[in-house]
C-alpha positions as MATLAB code, in Angstrom:
seq = 'XXXXXXXXXXXXXXXXXXXXXXXXXXXXXXXXXXXXXXXXXXXXXXXXXXXXXXXXXXXXXXXXXXXXXXXXXXXXXXXXXXXXXXXXXXXXXXXXXXXXXXXXXXXXXXXXXXXXXXXXXXXXXXXXXXXXXXXXXXXXXXXXXXXXXXXXXXXXXXXXXXXXX';
ca = [
     134.841  101.168   62.154;
     136.934   99.263   64.649;
     139.191  101.568   66.609;
     142.155  100.380   68.600;
     141.550  100.320   72.324;
     144.998  101.662   72.994;
     144.377  104.753   70.830;
     141.792  105.898   73.336;
     143.969  104.851   76.282;
     141.378  102.331   77.311;
     142.259   99.862   79.923;
     140.436   96.839   81.174;
     139.226   96.108   84.623;
     137.455   92.848   85.016;
     135.252   92.120   87.974;
     132.828   89.494   89.138;
     129.548   90.957   90.248;
     126.293   89.296   91.160;
     125.086   90.124   87.654;
     128.094   88.414   86.009;
     129.453   91.510   84.340;
     132.607   92.366   82.511;
     133.597   96.012   82.747;
     135.724   97.949   80.298;
     136.917  101.247   81.796;
     137.734  104.545   80.218;
     136.519  107.918   81.484;
     133.091  106.338   81.379;
     132.399  102.814   82.589;
     130.741  100.625   80.004;
     129.138   97.563   81.469;
     128.465   94.619   79.226;
     125.908   92.395   80.919;
     125.939   88.831   79.759;
     123.978   85.737   80.589;
     127.180   83.725   81.058;
     130.342   85.142   82.517;
     132.508   83.581   79.791;
     130.726   85.684   77.148;
     132.676   88.746   78.263;
     134.797   89.995   75.312;
     137.939   89.993   77.437;
     137.414   86.400   78.497;
     136.478   85.384   74.957;
     139.735   86.842   73.628;
     141.769   85.230   76.406;
     140.073   81.895   75.801;
     140.651   82.113   72.048;
     144.345   82.867   72.308;
     145.163   80.523   75.170;
     143.368   77.373   73.994;
     141.218   78.056   70.959;
     138.330   78.074   73.477;
     138.911   74.397   74.282;
     137.553   73.716   77.778;
     139.545   70.495   78.012;
     142.898   71.954   76.908;
     145.940   70.904   78.907;
     149.155   72.844   78.362;
     152.717   71.589   78.375;
     153.259   72.825   81.946;
     149.978   71.373   83.257;
     147.855   74.484   82.836;
     144.197   73.662   82.154;
     140.919   75.071   80.932;
     140.068   77.392   78.102;
     142.169   80.022   79.934;
     145.200   77.776   80.607;
     145.258   78.314   84.368;
     148.040   76.785   86.439;
     146.948   74.556   89.325;
     148.630   76.757   91.957;
     146.811   79.831   90.619;
     143.526   77.905   90.647;
     144.015   76.788   94.241;
     144.966   80.287   95.421;
     141.568   81.630   94.331;
     139.335   78.583   94.723;
     140.595   77.395   98.122;
     139.970   73.736   97.200;
     136.233   74.233   96.582;
     136.498   72.744   93.091;
     139.031   70.024   92.291;
     141.347   71.463   89.631;
     141.570   68.337   87.498;
     137.793   67.860   87.557;
     136.459   71.431   87.301;
     139.050   73.129   85.081;
     136.992   72.003   82.078;
     133.852   73.710   83.457;
     133.738   77.101   81.687;
     131.693   78.769   84.428;
     134.067   77.766   87.220;
     137.173   78.457   85.114;
     135.813   81.882   84.156;
     135.342   82.833   87.791;
     138.933   81.830   88.559;
     140.200   83.710   85.486;
     138.365   86.863   86.508;
     139.699   86.689   90.050;
     143.212   86.432   88.661;
     142.636   89.301   86.218;
     141.339   91.400   89.126;
     144.506   90.599   91.076;
     146.726   91.521   88.136;
     144.803   94.745   87.493;
     144.820   95.864   91.133;
     148.515   95.195   91.632;
     149.466   96.818   88.339;
     147.497   99.936   89.337;
     149.142   99.998   92.769;
     152.600   99.851   91.209;
     152.091  102.187   88.248;
     149.146  104.434   89.235;
     147.515  103.643   85.888;
     145.373  100.808   84.655;
     146.844   98.041   82.508;
     146.317   97.990   78.776;
     145.009   94.784   77.212;
     148.597   93.984   76.225;
     149.761   94.495   79.820;
     147.072   92.105   81.072;
     147.999   89.482   78.535;
     151.701   89.750   79.329;
     151.016   89.418   83.059;
     148.723   86.451   82.365;
     151.680   84.716   80.752;
     154.775   85.772   82.683;
     153.091   86.695   85.947;
     152.845   89.966   87.814;
     156.322   89.629   89.333;
     157.839   88.695   85.991;
     156.415   91.790   84.342;
     157.317   93.990   87.301;
     160.916   92.759   87.118;
     160.948   94.041   83.534;
     159.739   97.455   84.635;
     156.267   96.819   83.164;
     157.888   97.455   79.797;
     156.459   95.297   76.982;
     159.668   95.772   74.999;
     161.518   93.825   77.673;
     159.480   90.632   77.220;
     160.057   88.048   74.521;
     158.996   88.799   70.978;
     156.679   85.776   71.108;
     154.787   87.177   74.098;
     154.656   90.665   72.534;
     153.243   89.223   69.311;
     150.661   87.214   71.228;
     149.738   90.327   73.238;
     149.080   92.137   69.950;
     146.979   89.223   68.748;
     145.105   89.243   72.076;
     144.344   92.944   71.629;
     143.044   92.266   68.100;
     140.850   89.417   69.346;
     139.519   91.688   72.079;
     138.608   94.298   69.493;
     136.880   91.644   67.400;
     134.834   90.338   70.336;
     134.027   93.837   71.556;
     132.671   94.759   68.121;
     130.427   91.666   68.139;
     128.796   92.516   71.467;
];
């Protein structure tokens, strides 16, 4: 039986560790160890919804990779170690950048709200940015219906990938 993550007030914290782990937090930490960092259910769901898991996807605003990362976001975490136009299609490099950004979003959300973000919160921040969501009072009802619907789909994809692992 698949149970909604939000029913149990689960929230996601993603971190890069030497063992390439994705962590889902509740009262108990559940660590899902994977051979490749992009096999984390959270990253799988994000990749599915952002690009259909197409490593070579290029969005209308120039975002790239399976995670649709903007060049400025890439540079802020990568510090010019990997050329954006060349390495955005590398799932290992893109996953590391995505996780760093998810860590940033999670940490700042927790600092502002004293609680961890839900999967929907993470997805909304991924799309409208931390400041954009903060300016809306971290209220999902104050973002566009399109983003809210995609956040629901993201949550469903996360549940699907979590049940597979």
